[in-house]
N, C-alpha and C positions, 0 to 999 in steps of 0.2 A: 657497251653493255654485252654484245656478243663475245668480245674477247675476255670480258670478266667471267662470263658463264662457262667459256671454254676452259678458262683457267681452273675453275672449281671442278669441272668434269675431268679434266686431266688429273687433278689431284685425286679424285675419287678412284680413278682407274689405277694410278700409281700405287695407292695404299690398298688396292683390292677390296674397295668398299661400295663400289657402285652396285654390284649385284649380290653382296654379302650382307647378311643380318649382322648388326653391330651391337656390341655391348656397351651401352652409353651411360651406365650407372644406375641409380635407383629408378629413373623414368623408364628405361628399357626393361627392367625387372617388372615393374608395375604394369606396363603395356602388355607384356607377354602374359602375366597372370589374367589380366582383364580379357584377353583374346582367348584364353583357355576356359574361363569359368564365369566371365561376365562381371567380376567383382574387382574393384581397385584394390590390389592387395600385393604382398610380398615385394615391397620396395627394397627391403634389406637383404633378403635371401628367399629361396624357395621355402614356402612353409612359415614365413614370419607374420603372416596374418594380414588382415585388412588395414589400410593405411589412409592417413590424411596428411602424409608427409609432403605431398605435391598437390597443386591445384589440377583438376582433372581434364581441362580442355585438350591439350595437345596429346596427352597420353591416351585419351579416349580415341582420338583421331588415328593414332598408330595402331592402337588395338583394333580397330575396325578393319584397318587394312589387313593386319596379321590374321584376323579372324576369318576373313574371306580367302586369303592366299597362303595362310600358314607361314611358318618360319622359313621363307623361300627366297630365292633370287627375284622372283616376280614383285614380292612385297618390298624387298629392299630397293629394287628399281624404282616402284611407285613412290616410295618415301623419298628417294633421291630426287625425282622429278618434283615433288612437292616442295622440298627445300630450295631447289633452283628457282621454281616458280615464285616461291615466297621472296627470294632475294631479288628477282627482277621486279617484283611488285614494290619492294622497299626502295629500290633505286629510282624507279619512275615516279613513285609518290614523293620521295625526297625532293627531286627536281620540281615537280609540280608545285609543292609547298614553297620553295624559295623563289620560284617564278612568280607565284602568287604575292610574295612579299616584296616584289619589285626589284629582285636582284639583276645586275647586269649579265649579258649572255656569257661573258667570259668566266664569270664566278659560276655559272650554272654548269657549263662544260667542264670546268676545273673540279668542281665538287663531285660531279658524276665520274669523271675519270679517276679521281682519288678513290671513290669507293669501289669502282670496278677493278682497278688495277694494283692496288696495294692490299694484299691479302693478310692484314694483321689478325683477322678473326676468320681465316679460311676454314679452320677445322669446326667452328661452330656453324658457319654458313653452309658448308657442304655436308656436314654429318649430324653434329649435335641437335640441330633444329628439327630432326626427324621426330624427336620425342620430347625435347626440352622447349620451353615457351618463348624463348628470347626473340626469335625471328617473327613470330606471330604478333607478340607485344609490341615490337618495334613498328611493324606495319600498322598497328592499330594507333600507336603514339603519332605517327606522321599524319594518319587520317584526322585524328583529333586536332592537331596543330594546324593542319590545312583549313578545317572548318572554322577553327578560331580566327585565323588571319583573315579568311574570306569574309567572315561577319564583321570583323573589327573595321574592314575597309568600306563597310556600307554605312550610309547615313542613318538608317533605321534598321533595327534587328527584329524580324517578325518572329512569331511564336513556333512556327513548324520546324525551322532550322535548330531552335533551342531544344525541342522535344528530341530531334535526331542526336544532337550533342549529348543530352542526358543519357539516351540509350547506348551510344557509342562509348561514353565515359564508363558506364556500368559494364559493359562487356570487356573494356580494357582492364578494369579492376579485377574481373573474374578471371581472366587469363593470367594476369600477373599483378598482385596487389600492390607490390612497391612501385611498379610503373604506373598503375592506376592512381596512386597517391600524387605522383608528379602531375598526371594530366588533370586531375581534380583541381589542383592549385592553380593551373592554367586557366581552366573554366571559371574558377572564382575571380582571377584577374580580369577575364573579360566582363563577367557580370558586374563587378563593382565598379569598373571603369565606365561601362556603356549602358547599364541599365538602372532605371530609377530603383530605389530601395525596395519598393514593393514588389516590382518585377523580379528583382534579384533574389528576394526571399522566396518568391513563388518558383523560380527556377531551381533553387537549391532543394526546395521540397519535392519537386518532380524528379530531380537527380536522385535524391535519397530514396524515393520510391522505386525508381528503376533499379537501384542497386539493390535494394531489398528483394525485388522479384527475381533479380539474377541469383542472389545468394541463397534464397530461401530453399530451393530443392538440395542444394549442397548441405546446408545445415541439418535438414532432414534426413539426408542420408547419413551424416555422421552421427545424429542422434540414435538412429537405428542400428547402424553397423559398428560404430566406435564407442557407442555407450554414453556419449555427450555431444550436445549441439555445437561441435567446433565451427567457428565462424569462417576462417580461412584455412590455415595449416596448423599442424599440432607440433611443428619442429622448432619453434622459435627458441625454447629453452636449450635445445641441444646446439643450435647454431651460435647462440650468444655464448654458451660454455665453451665451444670449440675456439673462440677468439679472445675470450677475456679471462685470464687466470694468471697467477705469478709467472710462469714460465715463458708467457708471451711477451713480457716486458722487453728484456734485453737478451734474446737467445744468441749464442754464438753461431748457430747454424739455423736460420729461420725455417728453412725447408724442412730439415731434418726434425725440428722441434714441432712443426705443424703435422707432420706425418706420424710423429709419436703420440701427439694428442688425439689425433683421428683413431689410432690403434687403441688408445686407452679408453675412449668414451663413445666412439662412433660405431653404431651397430651394423653398418654395410658390411656384409660378408665377414662378419667378425664373431664367431661362435661364442666366444667368452662374454662380450658385451650383450649379444643377443639373449644370453642365459639371464644376465642382470635385468635386461628390459622386460622379459617375460616375468620375472620375480617381482618387478615393480608394478605389475599390473597392466603392461602394454605400453605402447610406444608414446601415447599421450602422457600418461603417468611418469614415464622414465624422463621425457623431455621437461615436463613440469618440475620434476625434482632437480633436474640439472639447472634449470632456470633459477630456482629459489637459492641453490647453492651459490650461483654466480652473482645474483643481485646482492646477496649477503656479503660476498667478498667486495663487490663494488661499493657498497655502503660503507665498509670498513676502510676501503682504500679509494676514496673518490679521486685523488690526484693521479693515481695509476690508471684507474678506470678512464679518466678524461684523457689522458696521454694516449692510451690505445684507441679510444674513439676518434680522436683527431688523426691518428695515423691511418686508421681504416678508412676514414673519409678521404684522405689524401690519396690512399691506394686505389680507390675507386676511379679516380681520374688519372693518376699516375702510378700504376702498379710497379712494385719491385721486380727486378730482374728475375729473382728466384720464382716469383709467382707464375712465370711462364710454364712452370712444371706442373702447375695445378690444373691439368686439362687430361682429357681422355687420350690425347695424342701427343707424342713427344718430338714431333717434327719442328726443327729450328725454332725453339721456344723463345731464345733470346732476341732473334731477329724480329718476331712477331711482337714482343714485348716493346722493343724499341720503336716499331711502327705505331703501336698504340700510344706511347708516351709522346712521340713526335705530333701525332695528331691532336692530342690534348694540349700541348704546348702552343702550336700555332692556332689551333681552333679557340682556345681560351684568350690567347692574346688578341685575335680578331674579335672576339666578343667584347673584351674590355675596351678596345679602341671604339667599337661601335656604340658602347654605353656612353663613353665620354663625349662622343659627337652626337649623341641623342638621336641615333638612327631608329626608324620606325621598327617595331616588332622585336628589337634586340632585348628589351625588357622582358618580353614573353619568353624568349629563348633562355635568357639568363635565369629566369624563374624555374623553367623546367629543368635545366642543367643542375641548378642548385639542390632542387628538392629530390631530384632523381637519386642522389647520392646519400641523402640523409639516413634512410633506413639501414644502409650498409655501414654506418658509422658504428653500429652495435655488433656487427658480425664480421667475419673475414671476407672481404669482397674478391672473390676470384674473378679473373678477367672477363669471363663470358657474362658476368652479372651486368657489366656496363655496356652491354651491346646496344642498348637502347639509346645511348647518347652518341654512338659512333656516326651515323649520318649527319647530325648536326654539327659535330666538330669538323667533319670533312668539308662541308659546304662553308662554314666559317673560316676554315684555313683557306679555302680556295677564294672566298671574297677578300680576305687580307691579302693574298697574293695578287689579285687583280687591282685591288686599290694601290698596291705599292708599285705595280707595274704602270698604272696610269699616272701615278705621281712622277715617276721617273721619265715618263714620256713628256709630260708637261715641263718639267725642269729642263729636259734636253732641247725642247723648242723654244724656251724663254730667251736665251741668248740670241738665237737667230732673229726672233721677232723684234728684240731690241735693237739689234743691229740694222 
């Protein structure tokens, strides 16, 4: 872990980001606006107005730091410390999760080593998670899975830990709705397997109440500021339009096509599109209009839409090499993508073998991994969206390696024992 943290710290120093405020896209813009005037706004450009383009948790945290320390090196340093502490927490909690699941020490050590020393997501781990939600969401995912595994190993499940689980799931959903959906599926898996129907329904009601309590202030804010009680984010129409249109089917240069599509319809630092956004009545109305156009195209071309959805779902786990360029940092993009693809290949192979062998908790991990990618079948899944599955894939790959090594050892001893 010390080596892993040192590696990220060295990267921050090399790219001069440790003590420097960073422009990390819409989240940075919104955090700066909130620090100045207390309102979540200006996600697309200064003066673009109030926004529900992002969930507010990590943006608010970054804005609070900037509010106190200004746009300064001190603020950048504190946010760097936050991301590294978050990363250390992810590593520790991942090890605790798989230790609770009963994995052998070699696999625990191997999984931790892979997470710490293979920097496939180093740009997210060291920088992006200052303002983007992926790191905090991943920490909450691991906490949920650890609690589910712990409860599943008990003969009886008491009411108190289920209340904690409902609150934890609601918090996860608020930080990252797509991640929260996968976590909710895992809690349903536990409830349906281990609880009588009446208790399972009661747990579902408590979980729904907890989620409503968490989302209510955000909805009220949106009703007051945005003009409508937006439940989560108002960007779905924009995101689905970015990924589903005739030009996305078979582009000669996928990266160039993606950038051209962004220039055509995405309002981030795009004055022409921002003018259209304002003319449409704001970001919510603009996104809804794009969504209607995209759904109409999908209804008229269901085969093409399905082909794109399957491609996006695959890209969530196995991103294409050109997608390494879809990041705030251009450092060794192809190598990072290869690391991500390698993790996915060996991790999912280990998962498949574990499912065939009916290993305990592998069904839970399979459910989480499968559902985590489903929302991204509808949009373009840039690599940082999949960070929430990264720790699981690392430990699944390490377990596969430990099993393979143990098998080789047994085969090596067998002739000697027979002799």
